[in-house]
Residue, then its C-alpha position, 0 to 999 in steps of 0.5 A: m708846830k713841831l712834835s717835841t712841842l706836842k708831848r708839851v700839851p697836857p694828854r687830854w688835848r695832844a689828839w685834839v691839837m694833833r688833829v688841829g696841826f695835820n689839817f691845818h700843815p701847807a703840805f699836808r692841805g695841799t693832799g686833799g685829804r684831813v685827819a676826821y680822827i685820832s683816839p685819845d692815846l694816838t695809837h691810831v687816826r683817820v684820814r678823810l681824803p673827799l672826792a672833789r675838785r682838787t683832789r680830782n685827775f682828768v678823768g674823774s677819779l682821785y688823783g694818784g698823787s692826791l693817794y699817796a699825799v694823804t698816807d706821808g708822815v702820818h705814822v712818822a707824827m704818831l711813833l713821836t710822839l709815842m716814844e718814850r726817847d731821843v729819835i730820829i725817825w723818818d720815811k725810808a721808802a714807800s711804792i703805791r699800788y693802784r687796784r681800782p680808779a676810786y671816783t669816792t671818798l676814801h679813808a685811811d686808817f693807821r693803828l700802832a699796837a701798844d706791842e709794837l712800841a715795845q718792840i720799838e724799844q727794844e730794838l732801839d736797846a739792842q741795835h739801836e736803829t730799826s726800820r719797820r714797813y707800816t701797809i695803809e689801806l686806801k677803803d670807801d665807806l664799805g670797806n673796798i680796797y683802792t690802792v694799797v701804799e707800803r711804807m718803810v720808816y726809818i727809827a734810831d736813838k737821836h745820839h747813836h744817830k748823830q755819831k753814826m753822820q758823823g761816821s761816814p762819808a756822805s754826812r761831810 
């Protein structure tokens, strides 16, 4: 399902449809993670990564690729559904820091504040593009942090971005 289709879904069903969409999308399914919760206003997403046969590495801990991949695209999807204008959004850069091996199920919480969305809108009005850094901690049920992923997300007004790409030598 395209995210533009999600905007046509009645607001009370959007969180459920988005959760089902993530959990059945082949790329996200391949991570071994599952979206466990999406708030009705789409500003909070909780992802669960269980320690299972398909997420375990050869030493028995959670596979680093799953820890990294389970964070991919969540902020992008949240922003695309919450922005009031036509925008281009993608992950620009990412890094991961492993603090300790995980031999248990981990959770990651993704949050967007209303004031942050307003600030993004203001920056797009002024400069037509912006970037945001998001830090996601993968924790166990007791709150112990196992992994920290930082993602840089690029956001641009769609019209501005198209003009920029048409003028760029790399786009030819």
